[in-house]
Residue, then its C-alpha position, 0 to 999 in steps of 0.5 A: m655892215a658888210h661882213w668883210l669889214e671884220h678882217a679887213i686891212f686898207y692900203q691908200i693908193y694916191p693914183a698919180s704917184f703909185k705906179d706908171a705903166n704908160g710912161d708919162g710919169i704919171g700913175d694910171f690905172a694900169g700901174i695900179k694893176e701891175k701891182i696887185g700881186y705886191l698888195r696881195d702878198l703883202g696881206i692887204n684886202a682892201v684899197w681906197i684910191n684917191p679921186c680919179y675922176d675927170s679933174s682940173f687938178y687945181d687940188g689934186g683930184y679933189d675938184v671933180r669936172d665930171y663925176f661920171k667920167t675918169a680922169p683920162r691921165y689915169g685911163s677910161n671908165e672901162e679900165l677903172k671897171d677892169l682894174i676893179k675886176a681884178f682886185h676882186e679876183k685876188g679878194i680886194h675890196v675897192l673903196l673910190d673917194l667921193v668929194a661930196g661937197h664942192t666941184a671944179i670951176d670948170n664943171p659944166w654945172f658951175k658954168a651953167s650956174c654962173k649964167d644970169e638966166i634961171n636953169e637946173c643949175t642956178d641953185r645948185y651951188i651957195w650964191q650970196t646975193s647981196g655984199p659985202w663978200a668978206r662976212s663970214f659964215p661956218g663952214v664956209a671958206g670965203f666967197l668967189c666973185g667977179i666971174s658970173e654973168r649973174p650977180g653975186a658970189v659964190a661960197v667956196n669950200c677950200f681953194s677958190t677953185q672949189p665952188a660949194l655945193n647947196y646942201g643948204f643951211g642949218k641956221v638960215t639967216e639971209d634971204w639968199q640962203f636955202a634951209a637944209d630940208s628945202p627942195e634946192a638941198e634936198s636936190a643936192r643929195l638926190r645927186l649924190q646918190e646918183i653919182m655912188s649909183f653910177w660907180l656901185d653899178l660899175g663894180c665898186d665896193g664904196f666910198r670914202v667921203d671927202m669932207a663929209g662933215s662939211l656938208v651943210k652950213d652954218d650947222p650948229g652940232q652938225q645936226w642937219t648934216i647928220r640927217l643928211w648922211q642918215k638918209v644917204r645910209a638908207f638909200l644904201d641900205q635899201n639898193y647896195p646893202e653891201a656898200v661901205i661909206i668911210s668918212e673924212w669926219g675925224d669924229p667918230l661919234k657923230a660920223i657913225e650917228a650919221g650912218f657911215h660905217m667907218d671914221f678915221l682918227l686924223h690930224f683934225g678933230p678930238s681923238h688926240y691922233m698927233d700923239l701917236f705918230r707925229e707931234d712929241p710922238y709916243f713911239s719915238r724913244s728920244s719922246e716924252g709923249n703919253l697917250e693918255k689924251f688919246i686913250r681917254y678919247y679912244k675909250n669913250a669913242r669905242r665905248k659909244t659906238k660899239d656894234k654901231g660901226i669901226i674906228c679907223i686909224p691910219s699910218g698917214n695920208h695925202d694931207m699928213i706929212r710921213m710918219r718916217d719924218t718924226l720916226s726912224p724905221e725901228e721906230m715905226k716898227l713899234a708904231f705898226t705893230f700898234l696899228l695892227t694889233m688894235p681894234g677897228c681897221p688899219f689903213i697903210y699909206y702907200g709907201d709907209e710900209i717901207g719907211m718912204r720919207y716926206l720930202h722938204g722944200l718941194k714946189s707945190k703941185e696940183g695944190g698940195y703945198e706941204r703936202t706935196g712931200s707926202r705925195t712922191p713916187m712909190q719907190w719900188t726899186g733902187d734904180a735912179g727912177a725907183g721904178f715907178s716909170s719907164a719916163p725920164t725922172e724930169d718927167y715924173y709927176l713929182p720928183v723921187d727921193a734922191s737920197d742914198d739910202r732911199p728905202d725900196v720895195e724891191t730890196e726890203l723884200d729880201d730882208e725879213n729884217s726890215l721894216l717891210g718885212h715886220v709889216r707883213s709879219m704883223i699882217r699875218l699875224r693880224r690875220s691869223h688871229e679872230a681876237l686881232n680883228a675889227g671887232p674883239d674887245i680892248r682892255f688897256l692895262t696901261e694908260g700910255k704914261g711913260c712905257p710900257l703900253v700894254y693892252e688886251r684883245r680877247c674874243p671867244e676863242e683866245r686872249l692876246l696881251v700886246a706890250l709895247n716899249p718904245s722908250s730907250h730903257e728896258v723896262t718890265f711888266r707884271h700883271r695878274y693875266l700873266k702866268k707862267g707858260d703863256e706863248i709869246l706869239d711875236t717879239g721883239k729882240g731880247v724880249s722874254l717872260d721868266g719863271e716869275a712870269i715878269l715880262h721883260l722889254p728891251p728898248s724899242t721892243y714888243a710882245v705879243i703874248r696868247l694868255k691861258 
C-alpha cells in the first residue's frame, strides 16, 4: 500500500462547480489550479476529482464518450497533466474518477456494438437477443431497445444513456449471457487496465472507482466481481506499485478483499453511515439518534480489514444531500472533529468545510435530479457571483446560493471561530499527532447511545482521548484512563478536566486529551 495514505486527508472536487477560470460559467482545470494554494493551506494532501473525461454529460460526466480524452469544457489532456504536476509540487496526490461499468450511448464503442455486422465491439456490451425485454436480472437496471441495427436490447446500469459494459454473469441462465471468466468478459477487464495505465502514465496517483461492486451481473455474494478486481490489483502491483484504488462499494469487507486499498462508508450499504450526519443525525443537538449500530459495524469491519486496507468516512459527496441540511455550523464543528480524529482517511466534499447549503428546488442539471442541490458553485467570496466565475451569474453551471447569510471562504478565513477555522485547526491537530493518522488503533469507551461519544486513539508514541458531546445539556465523563494532569490539546468552550479527573463537557463541545 502507498505509504502516503497513512497521513492522507482528502478533498473531493466536482470540477464543473469548483472554480471557473475562462469565464464560461463552468469550472475547469485552470480554475482548480488557481486554488491549489487554498487546499494546501487548509492542510489537504490528496484530492479526488470527479469525472473529467470527454462525456455526453447526461449524468454529470459518468457517461464517458472517450476514456482517453478530457472533456473540452475542463481543458485538454495536457492541461490536466499540468494540473497534476502542480498538485504534486505542493505535496498533494491526485485520484481521478474511473467509470468502470458503463459508457455513454454516443461512445464510438457502443455505436459499433449497435451495428448488425460482427466487429470488435459486438460483445463489448451486454446484449439480450430475445425478449421479453421487461425481464429483470440482478445487477441490471433495465434494457434499452429500438436504437440499434442489430436485433435485441442492451442492458443499462443506471440511466438509459449508460449501456453496461460486458464483464459477464456470475450465474449464466440465458444463451446470450457470457460467463464472468469468458474471453469476452476478460477482455473488458483488460481494456479497463489500459485506461488506468493511460492516466497513471499521465501522472495521476490512482482512481476512485464508480459503482465498483456492480461489474459482474447476477453475481451472488459478488464473488466474481471480487475476483475481477483482484486481477486488476495484481496488474497494478506489478506495473504501478504506488497506484491507489478506492471503491464506491460501501462495504469494506468485500471491497478490501477485492484488492481495493480503501473503501467508503456511504449512504448505501450496511455501515449505518447515515446515522452520523443525516438521518436523525447523532451530531444534531435536537436528535435522539445514537451510534450503536454504526459503532458495532465499524468495529467489526475494522477488525476484519486491519492491516489489509483503509475505511474512509466522507463528510458527503456529489450524490448526497449536504451535511449542512441537517446540521448547523456549530453542530458541524463536532461532526468534523469526529471525522478528523477517526482512523482511516477522511474525505471533505468541496464546500462542506465552510458549511455550504444544499439548495432545494433546483431543476435537474445533467442527470443530477435531487443531487443537483449539492453541486452548486463553490462560494469563494461574498460578492454576487461568490467569486466562482467572471461570467454573468445567469450563465453559471448552476445557481449560486442567494441567501443573505451565505457562507464563503473569504469571510471565514478571517474568523478563527468559523467552521472553516475549526476545520483547519482540526486538520493541523491530526497532522501533528501520529495517533490520529489512518492506522493507529481505536477503542470506543462509550457506544454512542446518549452522550458523550468517547474513544481512545493510540500508537506506540502516544495515547489520545477524544470526547464529543453533541447534546443540548452538559455531561460529565469519568474513566480510569483519565488522570490528574492529562494534557488537553484542543477543546470547545467551557470544557474542563477537574482535580478529580472528571471531564466536564458543556453542550455542543468536545475535547482531545493526551493521556499520561
